[in-house]
N, C-alpha and C positions, 0 to 999 in steps of 0.2 A: 549486393548486386544493384540495388535501386538508390545508392548513396548519390551518384552524380545527378540522377533525375531530381532528387530532392534538393540537393544543393542548388541546382538552377531554379527550381520551384520556389524555394524560400529565399533565394538571393545570398546563399551562404558561400563561405570560401570552399573552394573545390577540395580542400584537404579535411573539411569537417567530417568526423565520423559520428554516426548515429548510435545510441546505446539501445539496447534491446527494448527497455521500456519506452524510449521515445518512439521506435519503430512500431511497437504494439499500439500505442496511442494513435499514430498516424492511421494504422490499419484499422482500428476500432472506428474512427470517424469515417474513413473511406467506405468501409463495408456498409455502414448505416446509410451513407449517401447513395451508394450503389443500389441498395435494395429500395431506396426511395426513387430510383429512376433519374438521378441527376446527371448532368452533362459532362461535367469535369473538363471543360473546354480548355482551361489554362494548364491543367494536369496533362491533357493530351498533346498539348502544344509542345511539351518536353520530349515527345517521342515514345513515351511509355505505352506499353501494351496493356490496356485496361483489363482485359479478361485474364491475362496472365498474371497481373498484379493482384486481381481479386482472389485468385486461388492461392497466390503467396500469402496474402493477408489471413485467409482462412486458417492456413497452416500456422501462422504466427500466433493467432488467438487461440488455436487448439493447444499449442505448446505452452502458452501462458497459463491456461486453465489447469492443464495437467501438472505443471510445476507447482502452482499455487496450492493445489488441494491434495497433492501425493507426497510432497517432501514434508508436511507437517500435519499429522492426523489430528492435532488439536484444532487447527483451522477448519479442517473438514467437519469434524463432529460438532464443533461449536456452531458452525454455519448451517448445518444440515439437520440438526437433532429436532427442532420444532416442526419442521415440515415432515420428517419421517415419522415423528410421534403422531402427527395428525393422520397420516396415512395408515399407520398401524391401527389406531384407534377406530378409525371408520371401517376398516377392513374387518376388524374383529366384530363390530357391531352388526355389520351386514350378514356376516356368516352366522352369528348368534341368532339372529332373526330366523334365518332359514333352518338352523338346527331346532329351534323351538317351534317350527311350523307356523310362525307368526310373521309372515313376510308379505302379507296382502296390503298394499297401499290404501285400498278402500276402506280397510278396517280402521284407519286412523293411526296405525303404527308407523313410526318414522322409518323411512327407507333412505338411510344415509348415502349421499353421493358427494364426492369431493371434487370441486372443480377450482384450480388455482390458475389465475392468469397473471403472467409476468412479462414485464417489458425487458427483462435482462437475461441474456444468455448464461450468466453466472448462476442464476437460480436452477436452471436445468442441468447444468454441469455438476453442481453440487449433488443433486438427486442421483445423477448417473454414477459419479465416482463414489458416493456413499454406498450404493449398492454393489458396485464392483469391488470395493474394498471389503465389504461385509461377507461376500461370497468368495472372496479370494480369486477373482476373476482377472484376466489379462486386459490391461488397459488397451493394447494394441488391437485386440479382438473385439472389445466390447464398448469402448468409448466411442461416441458419435458427437461431433462437433455440432452444437445447436445453432445452426444458421437461422435466418429470419423465418418465422411461420412454423417453426419446429414444435413438436408436442410430445409428451410422454403420457402413455395410457397404461393404467393397471386394470385388469379385467380378472374378475373372480368367476371361477367355473367349479363344478363338483362332479364327482363320479356319478354315473348313471345307475350304478347298483342300488337296489332297493334296500335300504337299511333303516332300522328302527332308532338306533342311537348313533348318529353321526358325530364325528370329532373333526377338528381342524385338519387332520391328516387326509380327510375325504374331500377336502377342497384344494383348489389350485390357484395360484396367482400367476397371471401371465403379464409380462412387462414388455410393452412395445415402445420403440422409438420410431416415430414417423411411420407408423404401420409395420415396422419390421420386428418380428418377434425375437427378443434377445434372451429371455428367461421364462422358463415354465417350471415351477417348483411347487410342491405342496405347501399349503399355508402354514402348517406346524413348523416346517422347516424355514420358511420365510420368516416367520416371527423369531425363531430361535437364532437365526443368523443376524437379523437387523436390529432387534431390541437391545442387546448387549452393547451396542455402539451408540445408542441415543443417550445423550447426557441428560440427567435430571436437572430441574430448575436450579436446585442448590448449587450444583456443580457449575452451570453456566454462569450464575451471579457471582460464585467465588472466583472463577477464572477471569472474568471481565474486571472485577474489582482489583484483583492482584495485578493484572496487566496495566490497568489505568494507573496504578500507584507504584508502578516499577520504573526504575530508571534504565532498565534493560530494554532496548529498542528492537531486539531481535523478533519480537512478536508482531511488529508493525512492518507491513510491506511498503518500502520506501519506493515513491515514483519520482523518477528524475524529471527535471523541468523539460517541457517539450516545445518544439517550435510553435509559432503562432498557427493555429489550425483553421482561421477564419475562411480561407479560400476553400479549403476541403469541405467546411461545414456549409458553405453556400453552394449555389448552383454552378459556380465556376469549377 
């Protein structure tokens, strides 16, 4: 749809066709500039509808992430295991403190909180799709494209019933994407679903070593050459 606009913008022959990877790279740069409030005066001069193109780019990026992390579970689990391991470990520590009645911060006991700040939409997409895959959920229903300033929140709650001996099944993990509650499950089920997909250090090292020393390039995501993006990256 946008081929003619870009051929004019980049001064290409009108018959030039863009690959999906080229289109995604253009979209990636454009979305970053859009979020930064840039003017795109040269792009507008082609007659392109900026708002319409922004929505098109979001869909293109969403498709890219879905394809990257759903068609090859090795890519997903390799990329997401360390983050999910950190999440599981801190969740268990926090619940264990409460089970043992030793959750008073003033007592000097560690009260683990996990905050991860990332400048990449891929980091959030990995966590999303890792959970969707672990729970066997529908991507169409549960995946949310992480546009700028998106956040994922995990909240731990517990039953109000008075119990002497609590277990993980008495606690719940609530998963929010930009304040939208997408998952509410007891902690025991959460651990049982997610932990089997977390690769141990040995498997990660073995996989990376074998991939780096293999002549098979199927594990590498090839990126086609892209048009010069200087104009999109600047205020033009």
